[in-house]
C-alpha positions as CSV (number, residue, x, y, z in Angstrom):
1,M,-4.3,-15.1,-14.1
2,F,-1.2,-17.7,-14.1
3,D,1.2,-14.9,-13.2
4,A,-0.9,-13.8,-10.3
5,V,-0.9,-17.5,-8.8
6,R,2.7,-17.7,-9.4
7,A,3.5,-14.2,-7.6
8,A,1.0,-15.3,-4.8
9,R,3.0,-18.8,-4.5
10,G,6.2,-16.5,-4.5
11,V,5.2,-14.5,-1.6
12,L,3.8,-17.4,0.6
13,R,7.3,-18.8,0.2
14,S,9.2,-15.7,1.2
15,L,7.0,-15.6,4.3
16,R,7.5,-19.0,5.4
17,I,10.9,-18.5,4.9
18,Y,11.6,-14.9,6.5
19,Y,9.1,-15.3,9.2
20,G,9.2,-18.9,10.4
21,D,12.7,-19.1,12.4
22,R,12.6,-18.0,15.8
23,E,16.2,-18.2,16.4
24,R,16.7,-16.2,13.1
25,R,14.4,-13.2,14.6
26,A,16.7,-13.3,17.9
27,A,19.9,-13.3,16.0
28,L,18.4,-10.2,13.5
29,D,17.8,-8.5,16.7
30,R,21.1,-8.8,17.7
31,H,22.7,-7.8,14.6
32,Y,20.7,-4.5,14.3
33,G,20.8,-3.7,17.5
34,R,24.4,-2.5,17.1
35,F,23.3,-0.1,14.9
36,V,19.4,0.9,16.0
37,A,18.2,1.8,19.2
38,S,14.6,2.6,20.3
39,G,13.1,5.8,18.7
40,D,15.5,5.9,15.9
41,L,14.5,6.4,12.3
42,V,15.3,3.5,9.7
43,F,15.1,3.2,6.0
44,D,14.8,-0.2,4.7
45,V,15.3,0.0,1.0
46,G,14.1,-3.0,-0.7
47,C,12.3,-4.5,2.1
48,H,10.8,-7.7,0.6
49,V,8.4,-9.2,2.9
50,G,9.7,-7.2,6.1
51,D,11.2,-9.3,8.2
52,R,14.0,-6.8,8.9
53,V,11.4,-4.3,9.5
54,A,10.2,-6.5,12.3
55,A,13.3,-6.6,13.6
56,F,13.7,-2.8,13.6
57,R,10.5,-2.2,15.2
58,R,11.2,-5.3,17.9
59,L,14.0,-2.8,18.4
60,G,11.8,0.2,18.9
61,A,12.8,1.9,15.5
62,R,10.4,4.0,13.2
63,V,10.7,2.5,9.5
64,I,9.9,3.6,6.4
65,A,9.6,0.6,4.2
66,V,10.4,1.2,0.5
67,E,9.4,-1.6,-1.8
68,P,8.3,-1.3,-5.4
69,Q,6.9,-4.7,-6.2
70,P,3.1,-4.3,-6.0
71,A,2.4,-7.6,-4.5
72,L,5.2,-7.2,-1.9
73,A,4.0,-3.6,-1.1
74,R,0.4,-5.2,-0.7
75,T,2.0,-7.7,1.6
76,L,3.6,-5.4,3.9
77,R,0.4,-3.1,4.2
78,L,-1.3,-6.3,5.5
79,I,1.3,-7.0,8.0
80,Y,2.1,-3.5,9.2
81,G,-0.7,-1.4,7.9
82,R,-1.9,-0.9,11.5
83,D,1.4,-0.1,13.0
84,R,2.0,3.8,13.0
85,A,5.6,3.4,13.2
86,V,5.7,1.8,9.9
87,T,5.2,3.8,6.8
88,V,5.1,1.9,3.3
89,V,6.4,3.5,0.2
90,E,5.7,1.7,-2.8
91,S,8.7,2.9,-4.9
92,A,11.9,2.2,-6.2
93,V,14.9,4.2,-5.2
94,G,17.5,5.1,-7.5
95,R,19.9,8.4,-8.3
96,K,17.2,10.3,-9.7
97,E,13.1,10.8,-9.2
98,G,10.9,9.3,-12.1
99,T,10.1,6.0,-13.1
100,V,11.9,2.5,-13.7
101,V,11.0,-0.8,-15.4
102,L,11.2,-3.6,-12.6
103,R,11.9,-7.1,-13.9
104,L,10.2,-9.6,-11.7
105,N,10.8,-13.1,-10.5
106,L,7.7,-14.2,-9.8
107,A,8.7,-17.5,-8.2
108,N,11.3,-15.7,-6.3
109,P,10.4,-12.1,-5.7
110,T,13.3,-11.5,-3.4
111,V,15.7,-11.2,-6.5
112,S,13.4,-9.2,-8.6
113,T,15.5,-6.1,-10.0
114,A,15.8,-2.9,-11.7
115,S,19.0,-3.8,-13.2
116,D,19.2,-5.8,-16.5
117,A,23.2,-6.0,-15.8
118,F,22.3,-8.1,-12.6
119,I,19.8,-10.4,-14.7
120,A,22.7,-10.8,-17.4
121,A,25.5,-11.6,-14.6
122,A,23.1,-14.4,-13.0
123,H,22.5,-15.9,-16.3
124,G,24.5,-19.4,-16.0
125,A,26.4,-18.3,-12.7
126,P,26.9,-21.0,-10.2
127,G,24.3,-20.6,-7.2
128,W,21.8,-18.6,-9.7
129,E,20.6,-21.7,-11.6
130,G,16.7,-21.7,-12.2
131,Q,16.3,-18.2,-11.9
132,H,13.7,-16.8,-14.4
133,W,12.6,-13.0,-14.6
134,T,9.5,-13.6,-16.9
135,T,7.6,-10.2,-16.6
136,S,8.1,-6.3,-15.9
137,V,6.3,-3.4,-14.6
138,E,7.1,0.2,-14.6
139,V,7.5,1.8,-11.0
140,P,7.9,5.3,-9.4
141,M,11.2,5.9,-8.3
142,T,12.5,8.2,-5.7
143,T,16.0,9.0,-4.2
144,L,17.2,8.8,-0.7
145,D,17.8,12.4,-0.4
146,A,14.1,13.0,-1.3
147,L,13.0,10.4,1.6
148,V,15.3,12.4,4.0
149,A,13.4,15.2,3.1
150,R,10.2,13.9,3.4
151,H,10.8,11.5,6.5
152,G,13.6,13.0,8.3
153,T,17.3,11.7,8.7
154,P,17.5,8.3,9.6
155,R,20.3,6.6,11.9
156,F,20.6,3.7,9.4
157,I,19.8,2.4,5.9
158,K,19.6,-0.9,4.9
159,I,20.0,-1.5,1.0
160,D,19.0,-4.4,-0.4
161,V,18.0,-4.1,-4.4
162,E,19.6,-6.9,-6.4
163,G,22.2,-5.0,-8.3
164,Y,21.1,-1.6,-8.0
165,E,22.9,-0.6,-5.1
166,A,25.0,2.0,-6.6
167,E,21.8,3.6,-8.1
168,V,20.6,3.9,-4.6
169,L,23.6,5.3,-3.1
170,A,24.3,7.8,-6.0
171,G,21.0,9.5,-4.7
172,L,22.5,9.9,-1.2
173,S,24.2,13.5,-0.7
174,A,25.2,13.3,2.7
175,P,26.1,10.6,4.9
176,V,23.6,8.9,7.9
177,E,25.1,7.7,10.9
178,A,25.4,4.0,9.1
179,L,24.2,1.9,6.3
180,S,24.4,-1.5,4.7
181,F,24.3,-2.7,1.2
182,E,24.2,-6.0,-0.6
183,F,26.7,-7.1,-2.8
184,T,27.2,-10.4,-4.8
185,T,30.1,-11.9,-6.3
186,I,28.6,-12.1,-9.9
187,Q,28.8,-8.2,-9.5
188,R,31.9,-7.2,-7.8
189,D,32.2,-3.8,-9.9
190,V,28.6,-2.9,-8.4
191,A,29.8,-3.3,-4.7
192,R,33.1,-1.7,-5.3
193,A,31.2,1.5,-6.9
194,C,29.1,1.4,-3.7
195,I,32.5,1.4,-1.5
196,D,33.5,4.0,-3.5
197,R,30.7,6.2,-3.2
198,C,30.3,5.6,0.4
199,A,33.9,6.8,1.0
200,A,33.4,9.9,-1.3
201,I,30.5,11.0,1.1
202,G,32.2,10.4,4.3
203,Y,32.1,6.8,5.4
204,N,35.5,5.7,6.7
205,A,35.1,2.4,8.3
206,F,33.5,-0.6,6.6
207,E,32.4,-4.3,7.9
208,A,30.9,-7.3,5.9
209,S,28.9,-10.2,6.7
210,L,28.5,-13.0,4.4
211,G,25.1,-14.7,3.3
212,E,22.6,-14.6,6.1
213,S,25.1,-15.4,8.7
214,L,24.5,-12.2,10.4
215,A,28.2,-12.2,11.7
216,F,31.1,-9.6,10.6
217,V,33.9,-11.7,8.8
218,H,36.8,-9.3,10.3
219,P,38.0,-8.8,13.6
220,R,38.1,-5.0,13.1
221,K,36.6,-2.3,10.8
222,L,38.4,-1.7,7.6
223,A,39.4,1.2,5.5
224,A,37.9,1.4,1.9
225,Q,40.6,0.4,0.2
226,E,40.9,-2.6,2.2
227,M,37.2,-3.7,2.0
228,T,37.6,-3.1,-1.6
229,Q,40.4,-5.7,-1.9
230,W,38.9,-8.2,0.5
231,L,35.7,-8.3,-1.8
232,M,37.8,-8.8,-4.9
233,G,39.5,-11.7,-3.2
234,L,36.5,-13.4,-2.2
235,L,35.7,-16.9,-3.6
236,D,32.9,-17.0,-6.1
237,R,31.4,-19.5,-4.0
238,A,30.7,-16.9,-0.9
239,N,28.0,-15.6,-3.1
240,S,26.4,-12.7,-1.3
241,G,26.5,-10.8,1.6
242,D,26.2,-7.3,3.0
243,I,28.9,-4.3,3.7
244,Y,28.3,-2.0,6.4
245,G,29.6,1.7,6.5
246,T,29.9,4.0,9.5
247,R,31.6,7.4,10.0
C-alpha cells in the first residue's frame, strides 16, 4: 500500500514537471520539428509520462510510445488512450526479446532502470544524491527490430532508458533517418558504446544537447570520433544530455 502511494506521488510529480510549462512545450516542438514532420512515424522508447509524445503529436506524427513501468504505462493510456495515432507498448527494449528486471525509483520514476550498472554509477555521484531504487518488477522486453517489423520503419527514434541505451541500440540492425539517445557523465562508457553502435550501422553525423536545454552544443555536426572526444572531455557537472545521430 505504501509503495502504491509513493508511486502515485512520483507520477503526479512528473506530470507537474513535464506538462506544466507552456514555453517548454513550444521549445520541444521547435526542437523535434527538425526531425519530425506531419505523417511521420516516431518511436518514443522510455517515454515516461509522455511529454515528448505530446510534442510528436503536435507535430502531426504517429507515435509508438514504449514504456515498461506499469504505473507510467497506465498513465499513458489515460492520457492518450483515445488517440488512434498513439500506440502504447508496455515493454522494455533491449538486444533480444524476453523479460528483464526493472529497478523502480518510486519517488522519481524518470530514473527507473533495467541497468544495475547505472544504479551503481549513481551511488554517491554528485547530482544523484537522494535517489533510491527500492523495488523491482519483471517486465517483457522487445527489440527495435521487432517494433519495426510490427509497426513499420519510423523516421525518428527517441531513446531515454537510464543506462540501458546501448542494449536498446544493440537490437537495431539498420538505421532509420535519425535517432537520439540520452547520455550521463556517470556512464560515459555507455554513451561511447552507443556512438560506436550508431556508426557501425550507418550513422555518420552527430549532434548533442545538454540537460533539458533543447539546444545543440556544436555549430556543426560531428563525426563519430569527434563526438566521442567531446563526450570524454565533458565536465562531470554537465550530468546528462542527448546525442542525435543522422545519416
